[in-house]
VOMITOR-127688 format. One line per field, with one value per residue (C-alpha): residue in three letters; x, y, z. Coordinates in Angstrom, 1 decimal. Layout:
REM residues N
type: c(ALA:...)
px: c(X:...)
py: c(Y:...)
pz: c(Z:...)
***
This chain:
REM residues 321
type: c(MET:LYS:LYS:ILE:VAL:ILE:VAL:ALA:ASP:ALA:SER:ILE:GLU:ILE:GLY:ILE:GLY:HIS:ILE:MET:ARG:CYS:LEU:THR:ILE:ALA:ASN:ASN:LEU:LYS:LYS:TYR:SER:TYR:TYR:ILE:THR:PHE:VAL:MET:ARG:ASN:LEU:PRO:GLY:ASN:LEU:ILE:ASP:TYR:VAL:ILE:LYS:GLN:GLY:TYR:GLU:HIS:SER:PHE:GLU:TYR:THR:LYS:ALA:ASP:LEU:TYR:ILE:VAL:ASP:CYS:TYR:ASP:ARG:ASP:ILE:GLN:ASP:GLU:LYS:GLU:MET:ARG:ASN:TYR:THR:LYS:TYR:ILE:MET:VAL:ILE:ASP:ASP:LEU:ALA:ASN:ARG:GLU:HIS:ASP:CYS:ASP:ILE:LEU:LEU:ASP:GLN:SER:VAL:LEU:PRO:ASP:TYR:SER:VAL:ARG:TYR:ASP:LEU:LEU:VAL:PRO:LYS:HIS:CYS:ILE:LYS:HIS:LEU:GLY:PRO:GLN:TYR:LEU:ILE:LEU:ARG:ASP:GLU:PHE:LEU:ALA:VAL:ARG:GLN:PRO:ARG:LYS:ILE:HIS:SER:ILE:ASN:ARG:LEU:LEU:VAL:PHE:MET:GLY:GLY:SER:ASP:PRO:THR:ILE:GLU:THR:LEU:LYS:VAL:LEU:LYS:ALA:LEU:GLN:THR:THR:SER:PHE:GLU:HIS:VAL:ASP:ILE:VAL:VAL:GLY:SER:SER:ASN:MET:GLN:ARG:GLN:GLU:ILE:GLN:LYS:ILE:CYS:ILE:GLU:LYS:GLY:TYR:GLN:TYR:HIS:GLN:GLN:ILE:ASN:TYR:MET:ALA:GLU:LEU:MET:SER:LYS:ALA:ASP:LEU:SER:ILE:GLY:ALA:GLY:GLY:ILE:THR:ALA:TRP:GLU:ARG:SER:PHE:ILE:GLY:LEU:PRO:SER:ILE:CYS:THR:ILE:VAL:ALA:GLU:ASN:GLN:ARG:LEU:GLY:THR:THR:TYR:ALA:GLY:GLN:ILE:GLY:THR:CYS:ILE:ASN:LEU:GLY:TRP:HIS:GLU:GLU:VAL:THR:VAL:ALA:THR:TYR:LYS:ASN:ILE:LEU:ASN:THR:VAL:THR:VAL:ASP:LYS:LEU:GLN:GLN:VAL:SER:ASP:LYS:GLY:LEU:LYS:ILE:THR:GLU:ASN:ASP:LYS:PRO:ASN:ALA:TRP:VAL:ASP:SER:ILE:LEU:GLU:LEU:ILE:GLN)
px: c(24.8:24.2:22.8:20.3:19.4:16.1:15.8:12.2:9.9:6.2:4.4:1.1:2.2:4.1:1.6:2.5:2.8:6.6:7.0:4.3:5.8:9.3:7.9:6.7:10.2:11.8:9.4:10.3:14.1:13.8:13.0:16.6:18.0:19.1:19.5:17.4:17.5:15.2:16.5:13.6:13.3:11.3:8.5:5.0:3.0:6.0:5.7:8.9:7.1:5.1:8.2:9.8:6.7:7.0:10.4:12.8:15.6:15.4:18.2:18.4:22.0:23.5:25.4:27.6:25.5:25.7:22.7:20.8:17.2:16.0:12.4:12.3:11.1:13.3:16.6:18.5:21.9:23.8:22.3:22.9:26.5:26.8:25.3:28.1:30.3:28.4:27.5:28.6:25.1:22.0:18.5:16.1:12.3:10.8:7.8:8.5:11.4:12.2:15.9:19.1:20.0:23.2:21.9:22.4:18.7:15.8:12.2:9.2:5.9:3.8:2.3:2.7:2.9:6.7:7.3:9.8:12.2:11.8:14.7:17.2:19.0:18.5:20.4:23.9:24.2:24.8:21.6:19.0:15.6:12.5:9.6:5.9:3.1:4.8:7.2:4.6:5.7:3.2:2.5:1.8:-1.8:-2.3:-0.8:-3.2:-6.4:-5.6:-8.2:-10.7:-13.9:-17.5:-19.3:-23.0:-24.0:-22.6:-23.4:-20.1:-17.9:-14.4:-13.1:-9.4:-8.0:-4.5:-2.9:-3.1:-5.8:-4.7:-7.4:-10.2:-11.6:-13.0:-15.3:-16.5:-17.3:-19.1:-21.4:-22.0:-23.0:-26.1:-27.8:-26.8:-27.7:-24.8:-25.3:-21.8:-19.2:-15.6:-13.9:-10.1:-7.8:-4.2:-3.0:-1.8:-5.3:-6.2:-9.9:-9.9:-11.9:-14.7:-14.6:-15.0:-17.9:-19.7:-19.0:-20.5:-23.6:-24.2:-23.2:-20.1:-17.1:-14.2:-10.6:-7.4:-3.8:-4.6:-2.5:-5.4:-6.2:-6.1:-8.8:-11.1:-10.3:-11.1:-14.6:-15.5:-17.5:-16.2:-13.6:-13.0:-9.4:-6.6:-4.6:-1.1:0.4:-2.6:-4.7:-2.4:-2.8:-6.6:-6.0:-3.8:-6.6:-9.3:-11.1:-12.6:-11.9:-13.0:-9.9:-9.3:-5.9:-4.8:-1.1:0.8:2.9:-0.3:-1.6:0.1:-0.3:-3.9:-4.9:-3.3:-4.9:-8.3:-7.6:-6.7:-9.7:-8.0:-9.8:-12.6:-10.7:-12.6:-9.7:-7.9:-9.2:-10.0:-12.4:-14.0:-16.9:-19.5:-21.8:-19.1:-19.0:-22.8:-23.1:-20.6:-21.9:-25.5:-24.7:-21.8:-23.0:-22.0:-20.9:-18.6:-17.0:-16.5:-14.6:-12.4:-11.7:-10.8:-8.4:-6.7:-6.1:-4.8:-2.3:-0.8:-0.2:3.3:5.1:6.8:5.4:8.0:10.7:12.7:13.8:15.9:17.8:18.6:19.8:22.0:23.5:24.6:25.0)
py: c(9.6:8.8:5.3:4.2:0.6:-0.1:-3.4:-4.4:-7.3:-8.1:-11.4:-13.0:-13.1:-9.8:-7.8:-5.0:-2.1:-2.0:-2.0:0.6:3.1:2.4:3.1:6.4:7.1:6.1:8.3:11.3:10.6:10.0:13.7:14.4:12.0:9.3:5.8:3.4:-0.4:-2.6:-5.7:-8.1:-11.7:-14.1:-14.8:-16.0:-12.9:-10.7:-7.5:-7.8:-7.5:-4.6:-2.7:-3.3:-2.0:1.2:1.8:0.4:-2.2:-5.3:-7.4:-10.4:-9.3:-6.4:-4.0:-0.9:2.3:5.7:4.9:1.8:2.2:-0.8:-1.5:-5.1:-6.3:-9.4:-7.5:-6.1:-4.6:-7.6:-7.4:-3.6:-4.1:-6.5:-3.8:-1.4:-3.4:-1.9:1.5:4.3:5.4:3.5:4.7:2.4:2.5:0.8:1.0:-1.8:-0.4:-4.0:-4.3:-2.4:-0.7:0.4:3.4:7.1:8.0:6.3:6.9:5.8:7.4:5.8:7.5:5.9:7.5:7.1:7.5:10.3:8.4:4.7:4.5:6.3:3.1:1.3:3.5:5.2:8.6:10.3:8.8:11.4:10.3:11.3:10.2:10.6:11.4:14.7:12.4:10.4:9.0:10.5:10.3:13.5:12.5:12.6:16.1:17.4:16.3:17.2:19.7:20.1:18.1:18.9:15.5:16.0:12.4:8.8:7.8:6.7:3.9:2.8:-0.6:-1.5:-4.1:-4.2:-5.6:-9.3:-9.3:-12.6:-12.5:-12.2:-9.0:-7.8:-10.8:-10.1:-6.5:-7.6:-9.8:-7.0:-4.6:-6.7:-4.9:-1.4:1.0:3.1:4.9:4.0:1.4:1.1:-2.2:-2.1:-5.2:-5.9:-8.3:-10.7:-11.0:-14.7:-14.0:-11.3:-13.3:-14.1:-10.5:-9.2:-11.6:-10.2:-6.7:-7.3:-8.9:-6.1:-3.2:-2.2:-0.7:-3.2:-1.9:-4.0:-2.9:0.8:4.0:6.4:5.6:9.2:10.0:7.3:8.5:12.1:11.1:8.8:9.7:6.7:4.0:0.6:-0.5:-2.3:-0.6:0.6:3.3:3.4:4.5:7.5:8.3:8.4:10.7:13.0:13.7:13.8:10.6:9.0:5.3:2.2:0.1:-3.6:-4.8:-7.5:-7.9:-7.9:-4.9:-2.8:-3.6:-0.8:1.9:1.2:0.8:4.2:5.8:4.6:6.0:9.5:9.4:9.4:6.2:3.9:0.8:-2.5:-4.4:-7.7:-9.4:-12.7:-10.9:-8.8:-10.6:-9.9:-8.8:-6.4:-4.7:-4.7:-3.0:-0.2:0.5:0.8:2.9:5.2:8.9:11.9:13.7:10.9:10.8:14.5:14.2:11.5:13.5:16.7:14.8:13.0:16.3:17.9:15.2:15.0:18.7:19.5:22.5:20.5:17.2:14.5:16.4:13.2:13.9:16.8:14.6:12.1:14.9:16.3:12.9:11.9:15.2)
pz: c(-14.1:-10.4:-9.8:-7.1:-6.2:-4.6:-2.6:-2.0:-2.6:-3.4:-3.0:-2.1:1.5:1.7:-0.4:-2.8:-0.5:-0.3:-4.1:-4.7:-2.3:-3.7:-7.2:-5.8:-4.5:-7.9:-9.8:-7.6:-8.0:-11.7:-12.1:-11.2:-13.9:-11.5:-13.0:-10.9:-10.6:-8.5:-6.7:-6.2:-5.4:-7.6:-5.0:-5.8:-6.6:-7.3:-9.3:-11.3:-14.7:-13.4:-12.2:-15.6:-17.4:-15.3:-17.0:-14.4:-14.6:-12.5:-11.1:-8.7:-7.6:-5.9:-8.1:-7.5:-6.8:-5.2:-2.9:-1.8:-0.7:1.4:2.1:3.5:6.9:6.6:6.1:9.0:9.9:8.7:5.3:5.2:6.1:3.1:0.9:2.1:-0.2:-3.1:-2.0:0.3:1.4:2.5:3.1:5.0:5.0:8.1:10.3:12.8:14.8:15.8:14.6:14.2:10.9:9.3:7.4:6.7:6.3:8.1:7.0:9.0:8.0:10.8:13.9:17.4:20.8:20.8:17.1:17.5:19.7:19.0:16.6:18.8:19.8:16.4:14.0:13.9:15.5:12.1:10.6:9.5:10.8:9.0:11.3:11.2:8.7:7.6:5.7:3.8:0.5:-1.8:-5.5:-7.3:-7.8:-4.0:-3.7:-6.4:-4.6:-1.0:0.3:3.2:2.7:3.7:3.9:3.2:2.6:2.3:-1.3:-2.8:-1.2:-2.1:-1.0:-1.2:1.2:-0.1:-3.2:-2.3:0.4:2.0:4.7:2.0:3.4:0.1:-0.2:3.4:2.4:-0.7:1.3:3.8:1.0:0.2:3.1:2.0:-0.8:-1.9:-5.2:-6.4:-5.2:-6.4:-5.6:-6.1:-6.1:-6.9:-9.5:-6.7:-5.2:-5.5:-5.4:-8.1:-10.6:-8.1:-6.9:-10.5:-11.1:-8.1:-9.1:-12.6:-11.0:-8.5:-10.8:-8.8:-10.5:-10.5:-10.7:-10.8:-10.3:-11.0:-11.0:-10.3:-6.7:-5.6:-8.2:-6.7:-3.2:-4.0:-5.3:-2.4:0.7:2.7:2.2:3.7:3.7:5.4:8.0:7.3:5.0:2.6:5.6:6.0:2.2:2.8:5.8:3.7:1.3:3.9:3.0:6.1:6.4:8.1:8.8:9.4:10.6:8.2:9.2:12.4:11.3:11.1:14.6:16.6:14.1:13.2:16.8:17.6:14.5:15.8:19.3:17.9:15.5:12.1:11.2:12.4:13.5:13.4:14.8:13.9:10.8:12.5:14.7:11.8:10.2:7.5:10.3:11.6:8.2:7.9:11.3:10.7:7.2:8.5:11.6:10.7:10.5:8.4:11.6:12.6:9.1:9.1:12.4:10.9:7.8:9.7:12.1:9.2:7.3:10.5:11.5:7.9:7.5:6.3:4.8:2.0:0.8:0.1:2.0:2.2:-1.4:-0.3:2.1:-0.7:-3.0:-0.3:0.5:-2.9:-4.7)
***
């Protein structure tokens, strides 16, 4: 049986995004009977137990494998050269393009003006580059609910500010909601959100639906008329299923991509989190129109069109067949 090692981390500071998208990769590859191990560090807010509950082995050490998949901002070409002692092939997931890589496949789902060329000098010439939103890492649940939307009203709101929400955006939104009248509000948090108990208490008091560390995000997205969320890859998942979103940039690595997404109209970008206040959320929630959300939905669906979702799987199969 072919073996794959996935190197990624989660923490209160890092968030959970790297692990969640790597679990999607693992679930796709498991269909082909690959044996998959996660190498994760024991950081505060890690998801090691969660990964094990999903049916995957965990290790703190590198082991021999047919392929390494690396999804870590703090690992670079030197770390990857060390991994070559344990594997012949390496796939890197990145969206910063700020360092060199020693890899055979490079996957970057983000959209920027220069996204098609920004890795040209950062990876070996033989490296297969999968760049742009046509290479989104998508769970099957997202594929099942993608369809054009006709937005008639703004009655149902979904709020998800990332797994750990270190900038406390969810509480800002909850305060802003006091001046609105949505028929239904879903609030989603991760298990590493340090304010989750306070958030749950508010949801109970206000009659909002509280969800923690869920595996049915696409279902909630498909039912919502509008979402408020962090920038980054989750914003492109929302675009993929046509859910218009209001985005706040909560991490430096989201700044360029979310700014550009706002410029091309695939989200409503509120900007850097330190400049986004309760009043900012109140204003946008009370002034956004159905027509504006329809435009965002249509543009999101258009830019994420692809002939074969998760086409990166084929490259992996061909590499280690």
